TIGU-100733 format. One line per 10 residues: for each residue x, y, z of C-alpha. Coordinates in steps of 0.05 Angstrom, whole numbers, plus 5000, padded with zeros to 4 digits. Example, Ala and Ser with C-alpha at 12.3 -4.5 7.8 and 13.67 -1.06 7.14 Angstrom:
<semis>
5246:4910:5156 ~ 5273:4979:5143
</semis>
This chain:
<semis>
5560:5432:4713 ~ 5604:5493:4714 ~ 5601:5495:4790 ~ 5629:5423:4793 ~ 5691:5445:4755 ~ 5698:5511:4792 ~ 5763:5508:4831 ~ 5734:5548:4889 ~ 5695:5486:4910 ~ 5755:5439:4909
5774:5443:4982 ~ 5703:5427:5004 ~ 5656:5403:4949 ~ 5608:5368:4995 ~ 5558:5426:5005 ~ 5552:5429:4929 ~ 5541:5353:4926 ~ 5484:5361:4977 ~ 5451:5411:4930 ~ 5460:5365:4871
5426:5307:4908 ~ 5361:5347:4910 ~ 5355:5329:4836 ~ 5383:5258:4831 ~ 5385:5260:4755 ~ 5397:5330:4728 ~ 5399:5349:4654 ~ 5452:5401:4638 ~ 5453:5458:4587 ~ 5496:5417:4540
5445:5359:4543 ~ 5489:5316:4587 ~ 5464:5287:4653 ~ 5492:5290:4724 ~ 5473:5233:4772 ~ 5488:5246:4845 ~ 5451:5197:4891 ~ 5476:5129:4915 ~ 5420:5085:4890 ~ 5417:5116:4821
5493:5115:4812 ~ 5495:5042:4832 ~ 5438:5025:4785 ~ 5471:5060:4727 ~ 5540:5028:4740 ~ 5507:4960:4737 ~ 5464:4976:4675 ~ 5488:4939:4612 ~ 5461:4996:4570 ~ 5516:5042:4595
5579:5049:4553 ~ 5650:5064:4576 ~ 5674:5072:4505 ~ 5684:5146:4493 ~ 5668:5137:4419 ~ 5595:5123:4438 ~ 5583:5193:4464 ~ 5538:5238:4423 ~ 5599:5284:4418 ~ 5657:5234:4419
5717:5251:4461 ~ 5784:5254:4425 ~ 5830:5197:4444 ~ 5886:5214:4491 ~ 5936:5184:4442 ~ 5917:5173:4369 ~ 5928:5102:4346 ~ 5946:5075:4415 ~ 5909:5015:4444 ~ 5863:5036:4501
5862:5002:4568 ~ 5801:4958:4582 ~ 5770:5010:4627 ~ 5751:5047:4563 ~ 5721:4986:4531 ~ 5654:4952:4533 ~ 5634:4878:4534 ~ 5656:4831:4507 ~ 5726:4860:4498 ~ 5727:4891:4567
5707:4826:4600 ~ 5758:4785:4561 ~ 5817:4831:4577 ~ 5797:4841:4649 ~ 5792:4766:4660 ~ 5861:4757:4629 ~ 5891:4811:4674 ~ 5857:4786:4737 ~ 5885:4715:4727 ~ 5951:4745:4749
5927:4800:4795 ~ 5887:4767:4849 ~ 5837:4712:4868 ~ 5821:4659:4849 ~ 5882:4646:4804 ~ 5935:4685:4843 ~ 5904:4692:4912 ~ 5970:4707:4946 ~ 5991:4766:4903 ~ 5976:4822:4952
5997:4784:5015 ~ 6061:4764:4978 ~ 6078:4837:4970 ~ 6070:4854:5045 ~ 6143:4851:5060 ~ 6162:4895:5001 ~ 6107:4945:5017 ~ 6128:4950:5090 ~ 6202:4957:5072 ~ 6187:5011:5019
6144:5051:5068 ~ 6197:5044:5121 ~ 6252:5069:5075 ~ 6212:5130:5054 ~ 6196:5147:5127 ~ 6270:5137:5146 ~ 6286:5193:5098 ~ 6238:5239:5136 ~ 6273:5230:5203 ~ 6297:5295:5233
6259:5339:5185 ~ 6217:5392:5221 ~ 6172:5400:5160 ~ 6153:5349:5107 ~ 6107:5346:5047 ~ 6067:5282:5050 ~ 6054:5286:4975 ~ 6124:5299:4948 ~ 6164:5263:5002 ~ 6121:5201:5009
6056:5191:4971 ~ 6084:5206:4901 ~ 6144:5158:4901 ~ 6110:5100:4938 ~ 6060:5073:4887 ~ 6108:5079:4828 ~ 6160:5038:4865 ~ 6108:4985:4882 ~ 6080:4981:4811 ~ 6150:4977:4780
6165:4919:4827 ~ 6099:4885:4810 ~ 6110:4892:4735 ~ 6183:4870:4737 ~ 6213:4936:4715 ~ 6290:4932:4722 ~ 6318:4972:4779 ~ 6360:5016:4733 ~ 6296:5036:4696 ~ 6257:5056:4758
6282:5129:4763 ~ 6259:5141:4691 ~ 6191:5111:4707 ~ 6183:5159:4766 ~ 6199:5218:4721 ~ 6152:5195:4666 ~ 6093:5183:4713 ~ 6103:5251:4746 ~ 6106:5286:4679 ~ 6043:5250:4656
6005:5267:4720 ~ 6026:5340:4715 ~ 6002:5344:4643 ~ 5933:5317:4662 ~ 5922:5382:4701 ~ 5946:5424:4643 ~ 5910:5490:4634 ~ 5926:5526:4569 ~ 5907:5593:4599 ~ 5955:5590:4658
6007:5535:4645 ~ 6068:5537:4599 ~ 6060:5491:4538 ~ 6123:5455:4561 ~ 6080:5422:4616 ~ 6036:5390:4563 ~ 6094:5373:4517 ~ 6131:5338:4572 ~ 6070:5296:4587 ~ 6061:5276:4514
6134:5256:4508 ~ 6131:5218:4574 ~ 6072:5177:4548 ~ 6111:5159:4486 ~ 6174:5141:4524 ~ 6135:5100:4576 ~ 6097:5062:4522 ~ 6160:5048:4483 ~ 6199:5022:4543 ~ 6141:4978:4567
6136:4950:4497 ~ 6210:4932:4498 ~ 6203:4898:4566 ~ 6143:4858:4543 ~ 6180:4835:4480 ~ 6239:4813:4523 ~ 6192:4769:4566 ~ 6167:4725:4509 ~ 6190:4654:4521 ~ 6219:4673:4588
6166:4658:4641 ~ 6176:4693:4708 ~ 6139:4715:4770 ~ 6130:4788:4750 ~ 6065:4811:4719 ~ 6094:4828:4650 ~ 6124:4758:4645 ~ 6059:4725:4666 ~ 6018:4764:4616 ~ 6068:4755:4559
6070:4679:4568 ~ 5999:4661:4589 ~ 5956:4617:4545 ~ 5894:4615:4588 ~ 5821:4601:4568 ~ 5817:4669:4533 ~ 5883:4661:4496 ~ 5940:4710:4503 ~ 5940:4785:4507 ~ 5971:4822:4448
6033:4861:4467 ~ 5997:4927:4457 ~ 5943:4903:4506 ~ 5995:4884:4558 ~ 6027:4953:4551 ~ 5959:4986:4559 ~ 5945:4945:4622 ~ 6013:4963:4651 ~ 6001:5036:4636 ~ 5934:5032:4671
5967:5006:4734 ~ 6022:5058:4731 ~ 5979:5119:4716 ~ 5908:5108:4741 ~ 5933:5067:4801 ~ 5985:5119:4817 ~ 5939:5179:4823 ~ 5887:5138:4861 ~ 5936:5116:4914 ~ 5971:5183:4920
5903:5216:4934 ~ 5879:5161:4980 ~ 5942:5165:5024 ~ 5943:5241:5024 ~ 5869:5248:5038 ~ 5877:5196:5092 ~ 5932:5233:5128 ~ 5895:5299:5122 ~ 5832:5267:5151 ~ 5870:5236:5209
5903:5302:5226 ~ 5834:5334:5227 ~ 5810:5279:5273 ~ 5866:5272:5324 ~ 5826:5225:5368 ~ 5822:5175:5310 ~ 5896:5184:5296 ~ 5911:5166:5368 ~ 5866:5105:5364 ~ 5902:5081:5302
5970:5090:5336 ~ 5947:5043:5392 ~ 5900:4999:5352 ~ 5934:4983:5286 ~ 5878:4934:5266 ~ 5832:4995:5262 ~ 5865:5012:5196 ~ 5823:4962:5156 ~ 5754:4993:5170 ~ 5787:5062:5173
5809:5057:5100 ~ 5740:5034:5079 ~ 5710:5095:5114 ~ 5762:5138:5081 ~ 5741:5111:5013 ~ 5671:5135:5030 ~ 5687:5200:5066 ~ 5746:5229:5026 ~ 5754:5184:4965 ~ 5809:5192:4914
5761:5190:4854 ~ 5702:5237:4859 ~ 5672:5233:4790 ~ 5666:5185:4732 ~ 5660:5240:4680 ~ 5645:5204:4615 ~ 5595:5148:4606 ~ 5546:5142:4548 ~ 5477:5111:4541 ~ 5475:5055:4488
5401:5066:4484 ~ 5347:5106:4519 ~ 5350:5090:4594 ~ 5305:5111:4651 ~ 5337:5132:4717 ~ 5295:5158:4774 ~ 5236:5172:4727 ~ 5282:5211:4680 ~ 5292:5186:4609 ~ 5364:5194:4587
5367:5192:4510 ~ 5414:5146:4472 ~ 5485:5174:4465 ~ 5478:5224:4522 ~ 5540:5238:4563 ~ 5530:5217:4636 ~ 5571:5243:4695 ~ 5569:5200:4757 ~ 5584:5237:4822 ~ 5613:5179:4862
5634:5221:4922 ~ 5565:5251:4927 ~ 5533:5182:4926 ~ 5579:5160:4983 ~ 5553:5218:5026 ~ 5480:5206:5009 ~ 5439:5210:5074 ~ 5388:5162:5044 ~ 5442:5108:5044 ~ 5488:5127:5102
5471:5150:5172 ~ 5504:5217:5190 ~ 5543:5215:5125 ~ 5585:5277:5138 ~ 5617:5246:5200 ~ 5682:5207:5193 ~ 5668:5142:5231 ~ 5718:5084:5223 ~ 5669:5041:5264 ~ 5615:5049:5211
5581:4984:5191 ~ 5550:4965:5124 ~ 5597:5013:5088 ~ 5577:5002:5015 ~ 5615:5062:4990 ~ 5629:5079:4917 ~ 5702:5094:4928 ~ 5724:5043:4876 ~ 5661:5047:4833 ~ 5614:4988:4824
5593:4937:4772 ~ 5636:4907:4717 ~ 5685:4966:4720 ~ 5698:4960:4795 ~ 5771:4981:4805 ~ 5811:4918:4791 ~ 5871:4946:4830 ~ 5828:4958:4892 ~ 5856:4902:4936 ~ 5928:4926:4925
5909:5000:4934 ~ 5875:4983:5000 ~ 5936:4946:5027 ~ 5984:5000:5004 ~ 5943:5053:5040 ~ 5933:5011:5103 ~ 6008:5000:5111 ~ 6025:5072:5093 ~ 5977:5104:5142 ~ 5994:5056:5198
6068:5070:5192 ~ 6061:5145:5183 ~ 6019:5150:5245 ~ 6065:5105:5285 ~ 6130:5138:5265 ~ 6118:5212:5253 ~ 6133:5255:5314 ~ 6071:5294:5336 ~ 6051:5312:5264 ~ 6007:5374:5253
5982:5411:5192 ~ 6017:5473:5167 ~ 5957:5497:5127 ~ 5884:5475:5128 ~ 5857:5469:5077 ~ 5919:5451:5037 ~ 5925:5470:4963 ~ 5887:5422:4918 ~ 5901:5396:4848 ~ 5858:5430:4794
5820:5366:4776 ~ 5752:5354:4809 ~ 5753:5283:4781 ~ 5815:5255:4816 ~ 5812:5300:4877 ~ 5869:5308:4926 ~ 5919:5359:4955 ~ 5976:5378:4909 ~ 6018:5388:4973 ~ 6005:5368:5045
6057:5403:5089 ~ 6064:5376:5159 ~ 6107:5398:5218 ~ 6133:5347:5267 ~ 6172:5348:5331 ~ 6172:5403:5384 ~ 6130:5464:5369
</semis>
């Protein structure tokens, strides 16, 4: 397991994943288990005996924030199912089928504005100049965050994301403290916004959740805040990595970049292939077995920690032909980029469309973009994997 977390493998972890797949279910020195093949990962993600509640681990993980309501991704049935149903009533089909398409104009305008700011610059950072601000702006719009609050939300999200990578051996404690304070400030402001929405129905997501009396009742305010934080934090890092990995992959495959410039409809299968080939989430690090389960002839004891290597499963040659080749024309692309089973990423449809529009417009409007450094520097985390910066030159050489 130490090799998975070793930073030296961050730029190219795929040879390590190929080694891991030789033993689909591997017991580690600490009695946890690493699962690395597509079939076995899919089976486990759809197994009702697997828990997402960190308290069910044999060595429970400490909560990120003591006394704070968790989002439903860290819950099991029936609470997970109830809260997810309530969120999905206002986040997509069948109850709000036009949510994503209704955001198309806003997404395109936001992308256009960010790219306008890059005009004339010989060198840009795709992460800082584009990928970081884009999803926060979109999620604030979706939630109904007032325009005057948006700059604070950008700062809070950035401080939280920086603190996730905190290393006590190399980073100043201020980095961690700023993240803790940002979590508190974000939670408090979201709580105030939810309270203001009661009795005032509107089209934004906070208003819908605060005033909905559907078949499952109404979410408690703390549950609404937890759901909003999930969209802002988990959704943010996922989309930043997806866009940045996407641009990096296109620059490494200039023939595909040129195709996308002339065939904009290619972006739909291209993003699906990107979710397989260079996904934003590489690992689900903490699952627990409710009871003894058997995976690939290996018995995993009750309470064991299970690490699911999603990105390895999406490059499994037993499931995908020529898996190390980036092929936007690939068919039957059942990747694990957004997971599988009851915890399938509920923001997936929006993340797909954000990335499709972002990559299409970047490719169309950037002037002869080329990488400054390859590989670029990566974030420390092997779980949410992506470049911390992606510097690109454009214009005349």
